[in-house]
N, C-alpha and C positions, 0 to 999 in steps of 0.2 A: 188396667192390667200392669204397666210400665209404674203406677204410684207404689203398686205393691210389688214390685219385682224391688224398686229403691229400697223402701222402707225395710223388706228382709236383707237385702246386703247391706245397710245402715246397722240393723241389728247385731248380724253376723260379723261385721268388725268390730262393731263394742265389745260385743263378748270375747271374742278372741282376743281383745286387746287385753280386757281385764283380767284374762284365766292367767297371764306371765305376771300382775301388776300385783305390789301388796298393798295390804288394806291398814293404810295407813290414818290413825286415829288425830284427828288435830282439835283440840279445845281451845277456844276462846283464842286464837291464834298464838299460842304462849305455851302450850304442852302437846307434846308429839308420843303417841304411844303406837308399837308397832310387834307383831310377832311370828314368828318362822322359823325358818333352818337355814344355815349358811351352806350354801354352794360355792366350792372355790373354783378359782381359775387352775388350779396347779394339779395333775395327777399325785403329786409327789405328798400333798398336806388329805391326809385322813382325819377325817373328824374322830376327836377321842372316843366317842358315845354317838352310834349313829342314830339312837332315838333320841337322840339330845335336841331340845327346841330353845330358841333365843325369844329372849322380851327387850326391847329396849323403850324407854321413856327418855323425854328430852324435856325439860324446864327451861325455858327462857329466862324466866325471872332469878334464877340462881344461875342462869348460865352454864346448865351442866346437863350430860346424858349419861342414865347409867344402862349398860349390859348385861345380860344375865343369861347364863348358859346351863341346861340341865334338863333332866328328865321330866322332874315336877316342881312347875314354879310356880303352882294355883298357891294364894294365899290372898290373906288379907292386907290391905295398904298398897303403897307404891312402892318402884325398888328404890327409893331415897330411902325408906324409914324401916325397910322389912328387915328383921332379924333374919329368919331363915333362907337369903338367899346372899352372895357374895358378890355382886357386881362389880365390872370392871369401870370406872368414871371417865368421861372424856369431857374438856372444859369446852363448850360453845365458843368458835372463832367467831364465826358470821351465820346469821339468819336472818333471814329476808322473805317475800311470798313466794319464794320459787324454792327454797329448801334452807339445810342448813349444813354446815361444815363443824365437827368437833376432832379434837385431836387428845391423845392420851399419852401420856410417856412411862406410865404406871408399871409396865410390863417391862419384864426383864428383857435386855438386847434390842428391843425392836420398839419402832414408834407407830404409835396405830391412828388412823384417821377413819374416821366416820363420816359418810355424806351421805344425805336423805334429802332426795329429789321429789319436791311436792308435785310437781306437772306429772313429772314422767311414773311417778308411786315406787319408786325402786329405792334400794339402800343398799350401799357398800362399805365395805369395811377394807383398808388398805395397809399391811403391815410390810413396814420398810425397816432394815435393819439398821440400828444404830451406827453411827461411823466409829472407825477407830480415833481412838482419842476421848472418847465419851465415857462416861463414868461408869458405863455396863463395858468395856473394852478390857475382856480377861478371856481365857481359853474358852470355856462355855461358851460365849457369844460367837464364838468365829465359826461356829456349826450353823447361823443365822446368816445365810450369804446372798438370799434371792428376795426382792419383793415378793409379796403374794395380795391376793386380791378376791373378794369373797361377796357373792352377791347373794342377799336373803332373797330366800324363796318362799314359797306357802309349802307350811307342814307336810302338807300331800302331796309335794312335788318328789 
């Protein structure tokens, strides 16, 4: 009886933990693919399109991650070669057995940092306003004053 209760507790805790984690697919220790939706830590940030999904693919061999958002991301090929999506590219700064960190400055006014933790299966993106005196120091950028962190959650969350 005690063995059955312990088994039930173990199954319950494993199931509860996986309900909030992402399905991160790692291929040959050098390619990562994950999908979901962004959930921001800020009430001020609303998704442009609530039905938009996110696809992320990272390739260690070329030191790049591609992040695409949209309502129809299904298609042939990967995000690096497809012509029907317009992903934001992140340069991989660090990749080891625990996860990866990538960064982009491609977006106007903000610096984006992507973190994928392989152990916790969590994916976060942080957008920080570029500093005064940067190439993007203009009137339009002055509205970006706060750092916003978003985490990737399952599409049905």
